[in-house]
N, CA, C and O atoms as a CHARMM CRD file, in Angstrom:
* protein
*
  332
    1    1 MET  N    -27.23700  -6.72100 -22.93900 PROA 1      0.00000
    2    1 MET  CA   -26.65600  -4.95200 -22.74700 PROA 1      0.00000
    3    1 MET  C    -24.92000  -5.54800 -22.84300 PROA 1      0.00000
    4    1 MET  O    -24.38800  -6.55700 -22.38000 PROA 1      0.00000
    5    2 ILE  N    -24.42900  -4.49400 -23.59800 PROA 2      0.00000
    6    2 ILE  CA   -23.64200  -3.87700 -23.42300 PROA 2      0.00000
    7    2 ILE  C    -22.47800  -3.56500 -22.27000 PROA 2      0.00000
    8    2 ILE  O    -22.31000  -2.39800 -21.91500 PROA 2      0.00000
    9    3 LYS  N    -21.30700  -5.13900 -21.42700 PROA 3      0.00000
   10    3 LYS  CA   -20.53500  -3.96600 -20.61800 PROA 3      0.00000
   11    3 LYS  C    -19.41000  -3.69000 -21.08200 PROA 3      0.00000
   12    3 LYS  O    -18.80100  -4.29700 -21.96200 PROA 3      0.00000
   13    4 ILE  N    -19.08400  -2.72400 -20.48200 PROA 4      0.00000
   14    4 ILE  CA   -17.85600  -1.30200 -20.78600 PROA 4      0.00000
   15    4 ILE  C    -17.26200  -1.00200 -19.59200 PROA 4      0.00000
   16    4 ILE  O    -17.90500  -0.57900 -18.63100 PROA 4      0.00000
   17    5 SER  N    -16.14100  -1.18100 -19.58000 PROA 5      0.00000
   18    5 SER  CA   -15.25800  -1.30400 -18.25900 PROA 5      0.00000
   19    5 SER  C    -14.64900   0.78200 -18.32400 PROA 5      0.00000
   20    5 SER  O    -14.52000   1.51700 -19.30300 PROA 5      0.00000
   21    6 ALA  N    -14.45600   1.03100 -17.00500 PROA 6      0.00000
   22    6 ALA  CA   -13.85900   1.95900 -17.09000 PROA 6      0.00000
   23    6 ALA  C    -12.93900   2.45500 -18.28400 PROA 6      0.00000
   24    6 ALA  O    -13.21300   3.45900 -18.94200 PROA 6      0.00000
   25    7 PHE  N    -11.91600   1.72800 -18.48600 PROA 7      0.00000
   26    7 PHE  CA   -11.12000   2.02000 -19.51800 PROA 7      0.00000
   27    7 PHE  C    -11.62800   1.09700 -21.12700 PROA 7      0.00000
   28    7 PHE  O    -10.98900   1.27900 -22.16400 PROA 7      0.00000
   29    8 GLY  N    -12.19500   0.65100 -21.09900 PROA 8      0.00000
   30    8 GLY  CA   -12.96700   0.80100 -22.29300 PROA 8      0.00000
   31    8 GLY  C    -13.90400   2.13600 -22.68300 PROA 8      0.00000
   32    8 GLY  O    -13.85200   2.29500 -23.90300 PROA 8      0.00000
   33    9 ILE  N    -14.67400   3.06100 -22.08800 PROA 9      0.00000
   34    9 ILE  CA   -15.41000   4.11500 -21.78600 PROA 9      0.00000
   35    9 ILE  C    -14.11900   5.49600 -21.63500 PROA 9      0.00000
   36    9 ILE  O    -14.35000   6.51600 -22.28400 PROA 9      0.00000
   37   10 LYS  N    -12.97500   5.44500 -20.87400 PROA 10     0.00000
   38   10 LYS  CA   -11.62500   6.28000 -21.36000 PROA 10     0.00000
   39   10 LYS  C    -11.33800   6.66600 -22.69700 PROA 10     0.00000
   40   10 LYS  O    -11.21400   7.73400 -23.29600 PROA 10     0.00000
   41   11 ILE  N    -11.24300   4.92500 -23.09900 PROA 11     0.00000
   42   11 ILE  CA   -10.40100   4.87500 -24.03600 PROA 11     0.00000
   43   11 ILE  C    -11.98500   5.13500 -25.73500 PROA 11     0.00000
   44   11 ILE  O    -11.74900   5.15800 -26.94200 PROA 11     0.00000
   45   12 LEU  N    -12.85600   5.21900 -25.29200 PROA 12     0.00000
   46   12 LEU  CA   -14.67500   5.54900 -26.51900 PROA 12     0.00000
   47   12 LEU  C    -14.01600   7.29700 -25.80500 PROA 12     0.00000
   48   12 LEU  O    -13.09400   7.98700 -26.23900 PROA 12     0.00000
   49   13 ALA  N    -14.63600   7.46500 -24.99700 PROA 13     0.00000
   50   13 ALA  CA   -14.27800   9.02300 -24.55800 PROA 13     0.00000
   51   13 ALA  C    -13.22600  10.24400 -25.15200 PROA 13     0.00000
   52   13 ALA  O    -13.51900  11.39900 -25.46100 PROA 13     0.00000
   53   14 ALA  N    -11.29400   9.25300 -25.21500 PROA 14     0.00000
   54   14 ALA  CA   -10.82300  10.35200 -26.02600 PROA 14     0.00000
   55   14 ALA  C    -10.47300   9.94800 -27.35800 PROA 14     0.00000
   56   14 ALA  O     -9.53800  10.52000 -27.91800 PROA 14     0.00000
   57   15 VAL  N    -11.36600   8.65900 -28.17200 PROA 15     0.00000
   58   15 VAL  CA   -11.45200   8.98600 -29.93700 PROA 15     0.00000
   59   15 VAL  C    -12.32000   9.88200 -29.81800 PROA 15     0.00000
   60   15 VAL  O    -12.16400  10.84000 -30.57500 PROA 15     0.00000
   61   16 PHE  N    -13.61500   9.93200 -28.79400 PROA 16     0.00000
   62   16 PHE  CA   -14.27700  10.81700 -29.70900 PROA 16     0.00000
   63   16 PHE  C    -13.69500  12.43500 -29.41200 PROA 16     0.00000
   64   16 PHE  O    -14.00800  13.27500 -30.25600 PROA 16     0.00000
   65   17 MET  N    -12.85900  12.87700 -28.23100 PROA 17     0.00000
   66   17 MET  CA   -12.47000  13.72400 -27.98800 PROA 17     0.00000
   67   17 MET  C    -11.42400  14.07800 -29.25500 PROA 17     0.00000
   68   17 MET  O    -11.44300  15.29900 -29.40900 PROA 17     0.00000
   69   18 VAL  N    -10.47000  13.39800 -30.26800 PROA 18     0.00000
   70   18 VAL  CA    -9.59300  13.23900 -30.74200 PROA 18     0.00000
   71   18 VAL  C    -10.43400  13.48500 -32.37300 PROA 18     0.00000
   72   18 VAL  O     -9.77900  13.86900 -33.34100 PROA 18     0.00000
   73   19 MET  N    -11.51200  13.28000 -32.44300 PROA 19     0.00000
   74   19 MET  CA   -12.46100  13.54100 -33.96000 PROA 19     0.00000
   75   19 MET  C    -12.81000  14.45500 -33.94400 PROA 19     0.00000
   76   19 MET  O    -12.88300  14.95600 -35.06600 PROA 19     0.00000
   77   20 ASP  N    -13.31500  15.43000 -32.67000 PROA 20     0.00000
   78   20 ASP  CA   -13.68700  16.62100 -32.38400 PROA 20     0.00000
   79   20 ASP  C    -12.86700  18.05300 -32.35700 PROA 20     0.00000
   80   20 ASP  O    -13.15300  19.25000 -32.36600 PROA 20     0.00000
   81   21 ARG  N    -11.60600  17.18400 -32.31600 PROA 21     0.00000
   82   21 ARG  CA   -10.22500  18.08400 -32.71800 PROA 21     0.00000
   83   21 ARG  C     -9.46000  18.28900 -34.27000 PROA 21     0.00000
   84   21 ARG  O     -8.81400  19.15900 -34.85400 PROA 21     0.00000
   85   22 VAL  N    -10.03400  16.74400 -34.55600 PROA 22     0.00000
   86   22 VAL  CA    -9.67800  17.03200 -36.20600 PROA 22     0.00000
   87   22 VAL  C    -10.79300  17.38700 -36.62300 PROA 22     0.00000
   88   22 VAL  O    -10.46200  17.41100 -37.80900 PROA 22     0.00000
   89   23 CYS  N    -12.02500  17.73600 -36.64500 PROA 23     0.00000
   90   23 CYS  CA   -12.90400  18.21600 -36.61500 PROA 23     0.00000
   91   23 CYS  C    -12.10600  20.11500 -36.27200 PROA 23     0.00000
   92   23 CYS  O    -11.61400  20.81900 -37.15300 PROA 23     0.00000
   93   24 TYR  N    -12.16900  20.30800 -35.50100 PROA 24     0.00000
   94   24 TYR  CA   -11.82500  21.64800 -36.15400 PROA 24     0.00000
   95   24 TYR  C    -11.41300  22.54600 -35.90500 PROA 24     0.00000
   96   24 TYR  O    -11.73500  23.65300 -35.47300 PROA 24     0.00000
   97   25 LEU  N     -9.63400  21.37400 -36.57700 PROA 25     0.00000
   98   25 LEU  CA    -8.39800  22.32400 -36.86500 PROA 25     0.00000
   99   25 LEU  C     -8.53500  21.71300 -38.31900 PROA 25     0.00000
  100   25 LEU  O     -8.08100  22.44600 -39.19800 PROA 25     0.00000
  101   26 LEU  N     -9.24600  20.12700 -38.87600 PROA 26     0.00000
  102   26 LEU  CA    -8.79800  19.95100 -40.16500 PROA 26     0.00000
  103   26 LEU  C    -10.00900  20.28100 -41.49800 PROA 26     0.00000
  104   26 LEU  O     -9.96600  20.91000 -42.55500 PROA 26     0.00000
  105   27 MET  N    -10.87900  19.60900 -40.89100 PROA 27     0.00000
  106   27 MET  CA   -12.28000  19.91000 -40.96400 PROA 27     0.00000
  107   27 MET  C    -13.77400  20.61800 -40.38100 PROA 27     0.00000
  108   27 MET  O    -14.50600  19.98800 -39.61800 PROA 27     0.00000
  109   28 PRO  N    -14.04300  21.77100 -40.77600 PROA 28     0.00000
  110   28 PRO  CA   -14.85700  22.78300 -39.66200 PROA 28     0.00000
  111   28 PRO  C    -15.84700  22.47500 -40.69100 PROA 28     0.00000
  112   28 PRO  O    -16.35300  23.57700 -40.90000 PROA 28     0.00000
  113   29 GLU  N    -16.44500  21.60200 -41.48600 PROA 29     0.00000
  114   29 GLU  CA   -17.13500  22.13900 -42.32900 PROA 29     0.00000
  115   29 GLU  C    -18.10400  20.47300 -42.63100 PROA 29     0.00000
  116   29 GLU  O    -18.99600  20.00700 -43.34000 PROA 29     0.00000
  117   30 LEU  N    -17.16800  20.10500 -41.54100 PROA 30     0.00000
  118   30 LEU  CA   -17.58500  18.45600 -41.30300 PROA 30     0.00000
  119   30 LEU  C    -17.72900  18.55100 -39.39300 PROA 30     0.00000
  120   30 LEU  O    -16.97400  18.58700 -38.42100 PROA 30     0.00000
  121   31 ARG  N    -19.68500  18.56200 -39.78600 PROA 31     0.00000
  122   31 ARG  CA   -19.73800  19.23000 -37.97300 PROA 31     0.00000
  123   31 ARG  C    -20.84700  17.67700 -37.50600 PROA 31     0.00000
  124   31 ARG  O    -21.43900  17.90300 -36.45100 PROA 31     0.00000
  125   32 ILE  N    -21.10600  16.55300 -37.98100 PROA 32     0.00000
  126   32 ILE  CA   -21.23500  15.37600 -37.38800 PROA 32     0.00000
  127   32 ILE  C    -20.10400  14.81200 -36.84400 PROA 32     0.00000
  128   32 ILE  O    -20.44100  13.71200 -36.40500 PROA 32     0.00000
  129   33 LEU  N    -18.95900  15.00100 -36.65300 PROA 33     0.00000
  130   33 LEU  CA   -17.53300  14.89900 -35.74100 PROA 33     0.00000
  131   33 LEU  C    -17.80500  15.77300 -34.84400 PROA 33     0.00000
  132   33 LEU  O    -17.87800  15.05800 -33.84500 PROA 33     0.00000
  133   34 HSD  N    -17.98700  16.72300 -34.53500 PROA 34     0.00000
  134   34 HSD  CA   -18.01800  17.96900 -33.33500 PROA 34     0.00000
  135   34 HSD  C    -18.86200  17.59200 -32.95400 PROA 34     0.00000
  136   34 HSD  O    -18.41000  17.08500 -31.92800 PROA 34     0.00000
  137   35 PHE  N    -20.85700  17.20700 -32.93300 PROA 35     0.00000
  138   35 PHE  CA   -21.19500  16.53000 -32.68000 PROA 35     0.00000
  139   35 PHE  C    -20.90300  15.56000 -31.47200 PROA 35     0.00000
  140   35 PHE  O    -21.00700  15.69400 -30.25300 PROA 35     0.00000
  141   36 ILE  N    -20.48100  14.49600 -32.31900 PROA 36     0.00000
  142   36 ILE  CA   -20.60800  13.29300 -32.23300 PROA 36     0.00000
  143   36 ILE  C    -18.56800  14.08200 -30.46500 PROA 36     0.00000
  144   36 ILE  O    -18.30100  14.42800 -29.31400 PROA 36     0.00000
  145   37 GLY  N    -18.18700  13.87900 -31.46000 PROA 37     0.00000
  146   37 GLY  CA   -16.78700  14.34700 -30.44800 PROA 37     0.00000
  147   37 GLY  C    -17.28700  15.28900 -29.06700 PROA 37     0.00000
  148   37 GLY  O    -16.65400  15.32400 -28.01100 PROA 37     0.00000
  149   38 ARG  N    -17.90800  15.65000 -29.19800 PROA 38     0.00000
  150   38 ARG  CA   -18.99900  16.33700 -27.92100 PROA 38     0.00000
  151   38 ARG  C    -19.51300  15.72200 -26.82200 PROA 38     0.00000
  152   38 ARG  O    -19.72200  16.26200 -25.73600 PROA 38     0.00000
  153   39 LEU  N    -19.86000  13.78000 -27.32400 PROA 39     0.00000
  154   39 LEU  CA   -19.93900  13.25500 -25.79800 PROA 39     0.00000
  155   39 LEU  C    -18.84300  12.93000 -25.07200 PROA 39     0.00000
  156   39 LEU  O    -18.79400  12.56100 -23.89900 PROA 39     0.00000
  157   40 SER  N    -17.80200  13.12400 -25.99900 PROA 40     0.00000
  158   40 SER  CA   -16.11500  12.70600 -24.21000 PROA 40     0.00000
  159   40 SER  C    -16.71500  13.68300 -23.66200 PROA 40     0.00000
  160   40 SER  O    -17.13600  14.04100 -24.76200 PROA 40     0.00000
  161   41 PHE  N    -17.28800  14.70400 -22.74000 PROA 41     0.00000
  162   41 PHE  CA   -17.04200  15.53500 -21.80100 PROA 41     0.00000
  163   41 PHE  C    -18.08400  14.79300 -21.57800 PROA 41     0.00000
  164   41 PHE  O    -17.40000  14.13300 -20.79600 PROA 41     0.00000
  165   42 PRO  N    -19.53200  14.05700 -21.50600 PROA 42     0.00000
  166   42 PRO  CA   -19.65100  14.09000 -20.01700 PROA 42     0.00000
  167   42 PRO  C    -19.55200  12.04000 -19.91600 PROA 42     0.00000
  168   42 PRO  O    -20.15800  11.33200 -19.11200 PROA 42     0.00000
  169   43 LEU  N    -18.90500  11.73500 -20.66100 PROA 43     0.00000
  170   43 LEU  CA   -18.55000  10.31100 -20.10700 PROA 43     0.00000
  171   43 LEU  C    -16.77600  10.55200 -19.18700 PROA 43     0.00000
  172   43 LEU  O    -16.35300   9.58100 -18.56100 PROA 43     0.00000
  173   44 PHE  N    -16.08400  11.61700 -19.21200 PROA 44     0.00000
  174   44 PHE  CA   -15.28600  11.40100 -18.90300 PROA 44     0.00000
  175   44 PHE  C    -15.79000  12.47200 -17.23500 PROA 44     0.00000
  176   44 PHE  O    -15.05400  12.63400 -16.26100 PROA 44     0.00000
  177   45 ALA  N    -16.59800  12.78700 -17.33400 PROA 45     0.00000
  178   45 ALA  CA   -17.62800  13.77000 -16.34800 PROA 45     0.00000
  179   45 ALA  C    -17.35600  12.36300 -15.36400 PROA 45     0.00000
  180   45 ALA  O    -16.72200  12.23100 -14.31800 PROA 45     0.00000
  181   46 TRP  N    -18.02000  11.53100 -16.07700 PROA 46     0.00000
  182   46 TRP  CA   -19.42400  10.57300 -15.23400 PROA 46     0.00000
  183   46 TRP  C    -17.77700   9.60400 -14.76600 PROA 46     0.00000
  184   46 TRP  O    -17.58400   9.34600 -13.57800 PROA 46     0.00000
  185   47 LEU  N    -17.00600   9.28100 -15.56800 PROA 47     0.00000
  186   47 LEU  CA   -15.46100   8.43500 -14.85100 PROA 47     0.00000
  187   47 LEU  C    -15.01900   9.45300 -13.46300 PROA 47     0.00000
  188   47 LEU  O    -14.50800   9.16600 -12.38000 PROA 47     0.00000
  189   48 LEU  N    -15.33300  10.35000 -13.87500 PROA 48     0.00000
  190   48 LEU  CA   -14.41300  11.27700 -12.47200 PROA 48     0.00000
  191   48 LEU  C    -15.54400  11.18900 -11.66000 PROA 48     0.00000
  192   48 LEU  O    -15.04100  10.71500 -10.64100 PROA 48     0.00000
  193   49 ALA  N    -16.64600  11.31500 -11.43900 PROA 49     0.00000
  194   49 ALA  CA   -17.53900  11.11100 -10.65000 PROA 49     0.00000
  195   49 ALA  C    -17.84200   9.84200  -9.78800 PROA 49     0.00000
  196   49 ALA  O    -18.33900   9.95000  -8.66700 PROA 49     0.00000
  197   50 LYS  N    -17.52700   8.64300 -10.34300 PROA 50     0.00000
  198   50 LYS  CA   -17.17900   7.54100 -10.29500 PROA 50     0.00000
  199   50 LYS  C    -15.71900   7.06400  -9.51700 PROA 50     0.00000
  200   50 LYS  O    -15.40800   6.35200  -8.56200 PROA 50     0.00000
  201   51 GLY  N    -14.95400   8.00800 -10.65200 PROA 51     0.00000
  202   51 GLY  CA   -13.31300   7.59400  -9.49200 PROA 51     0.00000
  203   51 GLY  C    -13.24500   8.21500  -8.30300 PROA 51     0.00000
  204   51 GLY  O    -12.34400   7.81000  -7.56700 PROA 51     0.00000
  205   52 GLU  N    -14.28700   9.52700  -7.68300 PROA 52     0.00000
  206   52 GLU  CA   -14.33800  10.11100  -6.74300 PROA 52     0.00000
  207   52 GLU  C    -14.79100   9.50600  -5.59200 PROA 52     0.00000
  208   52 GLU  O    -14.24200   9.68900  -4.50600 PROA 52     0.00000
  209   53 LYS  N    -15.82400   8.74400  -5.76000 PROA 53     0.00000
  210   53 LYS  CA   -16.48200   7.75700  -5.37400 PROA 53     0.00000
  211   53 LYS  C    -16.34400   6.60900  -4.58000 PROA 53     0.00000
  212   53 LYS  O    -16.71500   6.21900  -3.47300 PROA 53     0.00000
  213   54 HSD  N    -15.38300   6.02000  -5.95700 PROA 54     0.00000
  214   54 HSD  CA   -15.07200   5.08400  -5.22200 PROA 54     0.00000
  215   54 HSD  C    -13.85000   5.09100  -4.36500 PROA 54     0.00000
  216   54 HSD  O    -13.62800   4.13700  -3.62000 PROA 54     0.00000
  217   55 THR  N    -12.53300   6.77100  -4.47200 PROA 55     0.00000
  218   55 THR  CA   -11.39900   6.73400  -4.09400 PROA 55     0.00000
  219   55 THR  C    -11.73600   6.49500  -1.74600 PROA 55     0.00000
  220   55 THR  O    -12.74900   6.49200  -1.04700 PROA 55     0.00000
  221   56 GLN  N    -10.34700   6.36000  -1.47600 PROA 56     0.00000
  222   56 GLN  CA   -10.40800   5.57200   0.02700 PROA 56     0.00000
  223   56 GLN  C    -10.14200   7.92200   0.46800 PROA 56     0.00000
  224   56 GLN  O    -10.93800   8.54800   1.16800 PROA 56     0.00000
  225   57 ASN  N     -8.85400   8.56900  -0.22700 PROA 57     0.00000
  226   57 ASN  CA    -8.83400   9.79300   0.07800 PROA 57     0.00000
  227   57 ASN  C     -9.17400  10.28700  -0.96500 PROA 57     0.00000
  228   57 ASN  O     -8.60600  10.17500  -2.05200 PROA 57     0.00000
  229   58 VAL  N    -10.58200  11.15100  -0.59500 PROA 58     0.00000
  230   58 VAL  CA   -10.41200  12.47800  -1.35200 PROA 58     0.00000
  231   58 VAL  C     -9.66100  13.57800  -2.13400 PROA 58     0.00000
  232   58 VAL  O     -9.58000  13.95800  -3.30200 PROA 58     0.00000
  233   59 TYR  N     -8.87700  14.08300  -0.27900 PROA 59     0.00000
  234   59 TYR  CA    -7.86800  14.80500  -0.68300 PROA 59     0.00000
  235   59 TYR  C     -6.82800  14.66400  -1.42900 PROA 59     0.00000
  236   59 TYR  O     -6.10300  15.46000  -2.02600 PROA 59     0.00000
  237   60 ARG  N     -6.85900  13.27800  -1.28800 PROA 60     0.00000
  238   60 ARG  CA    -5.73700  12.61800  -2.68400 PROA 60     0.00000
  239   60 ARG  C     -5.53600  12.83900  -3.76100 PROA 60     0.00000
  240   60 ARG  O     -4.47600  12.94300  -4.37800 PROA 60     0.00000
  241   61 TYR  N     -7.26000  12.98700  -4.26700 PROA 61     0.00000
  242   61 TYR  CA    -7.88700  11.99800  -5.33000 PROA 61     0.00000
  243   61 TYR  C     -7.29100  13.98000  -5.46100 PROA 61     0.00000
  244   61 TYR  O     -6.23800  14.51600  -5.80600 PROA 61     0.00000
  245   62 SER  N     -8.25300  14.34700  -5.11300 PROA 62     0.00000
  246   62 SER  CA    -8.58100  15.74400  -5.60000 PROA 62     0.00000
  247   62 SER  C     -7.31900  16.73600  -6.35000 PROA 62     0.00000
  248   62 SER  O     -7.08300  17.38200  -7.37100 PROA 62     0.00000
  249   63 SER  N     -6.86600  16.42700  -5.34600 PROA 63     0.00000
  250   63 SER  CA    -4.98500  17.51200  -6.09800 PROA 63     0.00000
  251   63 SER  C     -4.59400  16.10700  -6.96300 PROA 63     0.00000
  252   63 SER  O     -4.49700  16.22200  -8.18500 PROA 63     0.00000
  253   64 ARG  N     -4.42100  15.09000  -6.48400 PROA 64     0.00000
  254   64 ARG  CA    -4.38300  14.53100  -8.22800 PROA 64     0.00000
  255   64 ARG  C     -4.60500  15.53800  -9.27600 PROA 64     0.00000
  256   64 ARG  O     -3.74700  16.22300  -9.83300 PROA 64     0.00000
  257   65 LEU  N     -5.62800  15.53600  -9.43100 PROA 65     0.00000
  258   65 LEU  CA    -7.04100  15.87200 -10.68000 PROA 65     0.00000
  259   65 LEU  C     -5.88400  17.12800 -10.81800 PROA 65     0.00000
  260   65 LEU  O     -5.12100  17.25300 -11.77700 PROA 65     0.00000
  261   66 LEU  N     -5.95000  18.11900  -9.49700 PROA 66     0.00000
  262   66 LEU  CA    -5.14400  19.83700  -9.69400 PROA 66     0.00000
  263   66 LEU  C     -4.42900  19.40600 -10.18500 PROA 66     0.00000
  264   66 LEU  O     -4.91900  19.11800 -11.27800 PROA 66     0.00000
  265   67 ILE  N     -2.89600  18.93000 -10.13700 PROA 67     0.00000
  266   67 ILE  CA    -1.75700  19.07000 -10.46900 PROA 67     0.00000
  267   67 ILE  C     -1.94800  18.22900 -11.64900 PROA 67     0.00000
  268   67 ILE  O     -0.85700  17.76600 -11.98200 PROA 67     0.00000
  269   68 ALA  N     -3.18900  17.72600 -12.65200 PROA 68     0.00000
  270   68 ALA  CA    -2.92600  17.46300 -13.74700 PROA 68     0.00000
  271   68 ALA  C     -3.32600  18.29000 -14.57300 PROA 68     0.00000
  272   68 ALA  O     -2.72100  18.49500 -15.62500 PROA 68     0.00000
  273   69 ALA  N     -4.38600  18.88900 -14.24500 PROA 69     0.00000
  274   69 ALA  CA    -5.40900  20.81500 -14.80100 PROA 69     0.00000
  275   69 ALA  C     -3.98200  21.17900 -14.26700 PROA 69     0.00000
  276   69 ALA  O     -3.42700  20.08200 -14.32600 PROA 69     0.00000
  277   70 ILE  N     -3.48400  21.65600 -14.00500 PROA 70     0.00000
  278   70 ILE  CA    -1.86300  22.33200 -13.32800 PROA 70     0.00000
  279   70 ILE  C     -1.32000  22.50300 -15.13300 PROA 70     0.00000
  280   70 ILE  O     -1.41500  23.33400 -16.03700 PROA 70     0.00000
  281   71 ILE  N     -0.66100  20.98300 -14.87600 PROA 71     0.00000
  282   71 ILE  CA     0.06800  20.68500 -16.00800 PROA 71     0.00000
  283   71 ILE  C     -0.30400  21.33900 -17.86300 PROA 71     0.00000
  284   71 ILE  O      0.33500  21.95900 -18.71200 PROA 71     0.00000
  285   72 SER  N     -1.56900  20.79300 -17.76100 PROA 72     0.00000
  286   72 SER  CA    -2.55100  20.44500 -19.14700 PROA 72     0.00000
  287   72 SER  C     -2.86000  21.63900 -19.08400 PROA 72     0.00000
  288   72 SER  O     -3.55000  22.01300 -20.03200 PROA 72     0.00000
  289   73 GLN  N     -2.57700  22.52100 -18.20300 PROA 73     0.00000
  290   73 GLN  CA    -4.35600  23.81300 -19.11700 PROA 73     0.00000
  291   73 GLN  C     -2.78200  24.80500 -20.29900 PROA 73     0.00000
  292   73 GLN  O     -3.22300  25.20000 -21.37800 PROA 73     0.00000
  293   74 PRO  N     -1.48300  25.06400 -20.10100 PROA 74     0.00000
  294   74 PRO  CA    -0.93200  25.68500 -20.55700 PROA 74     0.00000
  295   74 PRO  C     -1.38400  25.08500 -21.58000 PROA 74     0.00000
  296   74 PRO  O     -2.38400  25.47900 -22.18000 PROA 74     0.00000
  297   75 ILE  N     -0.65700  23.97900 -21.93500 PROA 75     0.00000
  298   75 ILE  CA    -1.05700  22.74400 -23.21200 PROA 75     0.00000
  299   75 ILE  C     -1.83700  23.32600 -23.59900 PROA 75     0.00000
  300   75 ILE  O     -1.77200  24.12100 -24.53700 PROA 75     0.00000
  301   76 TYR  N     -2.71800  23.05600 -22.97100 PROA 76     0.00000
  302   76 TYR  CA    -3.78900  22.88400 -24.06200 PROA 76     0.00000
  303   76 TYR  C     -4.18100  24.57000 -24.65900 PROA 76     0.00000
  304   76 TYR  O     -4.52000  24.93700 -25.78400 PROA 76     0.00000
  305   77 SER  N     -3.95800  25.38100 -23.33900 PROA 77     0.00000
  306   77 SER  CA    -4.01300  27.13900 -24.29400 PROA 77     0.00000
  307   77 SER  C     -3.56200  26.89400 -25.45900 PROA 77     0.00000
  308   77 SER  O     -4.29500  26.76100 -26.43800 PROA 77     0.00000
  309   78 ARG  N     -1.96000  26.78400 -25.49400 PROA 78     0.00000
  310   78 ARG  CA    -1.24800  26.66300 -26.35600 PROA 78     0.00000
  311   78 ARG  C     -1.97700  26.30700 -27.41800 PROA 78     0.00000
  312   78 ARG  O     -2.54400  27.02600 -28.24000 PROA 78     0.00000
  313   79 TYR  N     -1.90400  24.78400 -27.31500 PROA 79     0.00000
  314   79 TYR  CA    -2.73300  24.63200 -28.99200 PROA 79     0.00000
  315   79 TYR  C     -3.84300  24.61700 -29.51600 PROA 79     0.00000
  316   79 TYR  O     -4.09600  24.30200 -30.67900 PROA 79     0.00000
  317   80 SER  N     -4.61300  24.97100 -28.65200 PROA 80     0.00000
  318   80 SER  CA    -5.77000  25.21700 -29.01600 PROA 80     0.00000
  319   80 SER  C     -6.90200  25.99600 -29.76700 PROA 80     0.00000
  320   80 SER  O     -8.02200  26.05800 -30.27400 PROA 80     0.00000
  321   81 ASN  N     -5.17500  26.77700 -29.27500 PROA 81     0.00000
  322   81 ASN  CA    -6.44000  28.59800 -30.06500 PROA 81     0.00000
  323   81 ASN  C     -5.11500  28.67700 -31.13900 PROA 81     0.00000
  324   81 ASN  O     -3.93300  28.83400 -30.83200 PROA 81     0.00000
  325   82 PRO  N     -5.89500  28.46500 -32.94100 PROA 82     0.00000
  326   82 PRO  CA    -5.05500  28.44700 -34.20400 PROA 82     0.00000
  327   82 PRO  C     -4.14000  30.23700 -34.33300 PROA 82     0.00000
  328   82 PRO  O     -3.63800  30.92800 -35.21900 PROA 82     0.00000
  329   83 PHE  N     -4.24600  30.27100 -33.63700 PROA 83     0.00000
  330   83 PHE  CA    -3.74400  31.75500 -34.04200 PROA 83     0.00000
  331   83 PHE  C     -2.76000  32.24500 -32.93600 PROA 83     0.00000
  332   83 PHE  O     -2.23900  33.35700 -33.02200 PROA 83     0.00000
């Protein structure tokens, strides 16, 4: 059995996410990259749940996630819409 660290899973999920964005923006007819890219969300969600399980202060962990979401949402909304 292959063991992958949490950091390795983050890198894998980030690569999948980049593949999805490249497929969406540059090669929309290549559907396989889109399907592979959709695997990034379950990986990130699993890592989020594992982080919550291992944290000592759930409120600090949640507040850091909220701050990251507030910062990243306008950027994502600006650059994900092609119009």
